[in-house]
C-alpha positions in Angstrom: 19.3 38.6 0.1 20.0 37.7 3.8 23.6 37.4 4.7 24.4 35.6 8.0 27.9 35.4 9.5 30.0 36.6 12.4 31.1 39.6 10.3 27.5 40.4 9.5 26.6 40.2 13.2 29.4 42.6 14.1 28.6 45.0 11.3 25.0 45.1 12.3 25.9 45.8 15.9 28.1 48.8 14.9 25.5 50.2 12.4 22.7 49.9 15.0 24.9 52.0 17.4 25.3 54.5 14.6 21.6 54.7 14.1 20.9 55.1 17.8 23.4 58.0 17.9 22.0 59.7 14.8 25.1 59.1 12.7 24.3 58.8 9.0 26.2 56.0 7.4 26.4 53.6 4.5 28.2 50.3 4.4 30.3 50.0 1.3 33.3 48.0 0.1 33.2 44.2 -0.4 30.2 43.9 2.0 28.1 46.0 -0.4 29.5 44.5 -3.5 28.6 41.0 -2.1 25.0 42.1 -1.6 24.8 43.8 -5.1 26.9 41.3 -7.0 28.9 38.2 -6.3 29.3 37.0 -2.7 32.8 36.8 -1.2 34.2 36.7 2.3 36.0 39.8 3.6 38.3 40.4 6.6 36.9 43.8 7.3 34.0 46.1 6.6 34.0 49.7 5.2 31.5 52.3 6.4 31.2 55.8 5.1 29.9 58.0 8.0 28.9 61.6 8.5 30.4 61.7 12.0 31.1 64.8 14.1 33.1 65.5 17.2 30.0 65.3 19.5 29.5 61.7 18.4 32.9 60.5 19.7 32.2 60.1 23.4 28.8 58.3 23.1 30.2 56.1 20.3 33.2 55.0 22.4 31.0 54.4 25.4 28.6 52.2 23.4 31.3 50.2 21.7 34.2 50.0 24.2 33.0 46.9 26.0 33.3 44.9 22.8 35.6 47.0 20.5 39.0 48.7 20.6 37.7 52.3 19.9 40.3 55.1 20.1 38.8 58.5 20.7 41.9 60.4 19.6 42.0 58.4 16.3 38.3 59.3 15.8 39.0 63.0 16.5 41.9 63.1 14.1 39.8 61.3 11.4 36.9 63.7 11.8 39.2 66.7 11.7 41.0 65.5 8.6 38.1 63.7 6.8 40.1 60.5 6.9 39.4 57.2 8.5 39.7 55.2 11.8 39.0 51.6 12.7 37.2 49.7 15.3 38.5 46.3 16.2 36.2 43.6 17.7 38.1 42.1 20.7 36.7 38.6 20.4 37.2 38.1 16.7 39.7 40.8 15.7 37.3 41.7 12.9 38.0 45.2 11.7 35.4 47.9 10.9 37.0 50.8 8.9 35.0 54.0 9.2 35.7 56.6 6.5 34.5 60.1 7.5 32.5 61.7 4.7 34.6 64.1 2.7 33.3 67.4 1.3 33.4 66.2 -2.4 30.1 65.6 -4.1 30.7 61.9 -4.6 31.1 61.3 -0.8 27.9 63.2 -0.1 26.0 61.4 -2.8 27.0 58.0 -1.3 25.0 58.9 1.8 22.1 60.5 -0.1 21.8 57.5 -2.4 22.2 54.8 0.2 19.6 52.0 0.3 18.2 49.9 3.1 19.2 46.3 2.7 17.7 43.4 4.6 20.5 41.2 5.8 18.8 38.9 8.3 15.5 37.2 9.1 13.8 36.2 12.3 13.9 38.9 13.3 14.3 40.9 10.2 17.4 43.1 10.4 18.6 45.7 7.9 21.3 48.3 7.5 22.1 51.0 4.9 24.5 50.1 2.1 25.9 52.2 -0.7 24.0 52.0 -4.0 25.2 49.6 -6.7 26.5 52.5 -8.7 28.4 54.1 -5.8 29.8 50.7 -4.8 31.2 50.3 -8.3 32.6 53.9 -8.4 34.2 53.6 -5.0 35.8 50.3 -6.0 37.1 51.8 -9.2 38.7 54.6 -7.2 40.3 52.1 -4.8 41.4 50.0 -7.7 43.1 53.0 -9.2 44.7 54.1 -5.9 46.0 50.6 -5.4 47.9 50.6 -8.7 45.2 48.7 -10.6 46.6 45.4 -9.5 43.9 44.0 -7.2 42.1 41.1 -8.9 39.6 40.9 -6.0 38.6 44.6 -6.4 38.2 44.1 -10.2 36.1 40.9 -9.8 33.9 42.8 -7.3 33.4 45.6 -9.8 32.5 43.2 -12.7 30.3 41.1 -10.4 28.1 44.1 -9.6 28.0 45.2 -13.2 26.9 41.8 -14.4 24.4 41.2 -11.6 22.8 44.6 -11.9 23.0 44.9 -15.7 20.1 47.0 -17.1 19.3 48.4 -13.6 22.3 50.8 -13.2 22.1 54.6 -13.6 24.8 54.8 -16.3 24.5 58.6 -16.8 25.1 59.2 -13.1 28.0 56.7 -13.1 29.7 58.4 -16.2 29.4 61.8 -14.6 30.8 60.7 -11.3 33.6 58.7 -13.0 34.8 62.0 -14.5 35.1 63.7 -11.1 36.8 60.6 -9.6 39.2 60.3 -12.6 38.1 56.7 -13.4 36.3 57.1 -16.7 38.8 54.9 -18.5 38.4 52.1 -15.8 34.6 52.4 -16.0 34.7 52.1 -19.8 37.0 49.1 -19.5 34.7 47.4 -17.0 31.6 48.0 -19.1 33.4 46.5 -22.1 34.4 43.4 -20.2 30.8 42.7 -19.1 29.2 43.5 -22.4 
């Protein structure tokens, strides 16, 4: 399903730099849930990345003409397995980069990522999180946000409905236990049944 917009163009630019530098990544969040489920606009993009200290200097060099990219923020994020952001100067569009944590779920997101075609003429693609991992990550964010975000919940239900019959439910149930979102997954599955 091709997606064309300024945010898509910026996301593609960043992911192409990641690929050139050998940084494994997967685009997640609302960008992924829009591709897997129901389209909606987003003010930023979330990327899970397996980034290391040696990637910082070439990444800053590649992005700094077009993006605010703080090398100290990147170093801190890599050291603490947290996140940093890149801000596109011209549009103020934000790319949030989440450094892969050591837990099994974060590693699985990169192992289970899928190549998605997001543009034609020429054909362009990037790696996105699987539908299952997109749902699970959104369930975790929903829980951490106090379970009040209607947008997150609609994204979750949208992917569940659109991908009904295709999802690896045993994998999702097992991962939901480790993420402490089993009750939320059960509730979402009941709502789309």
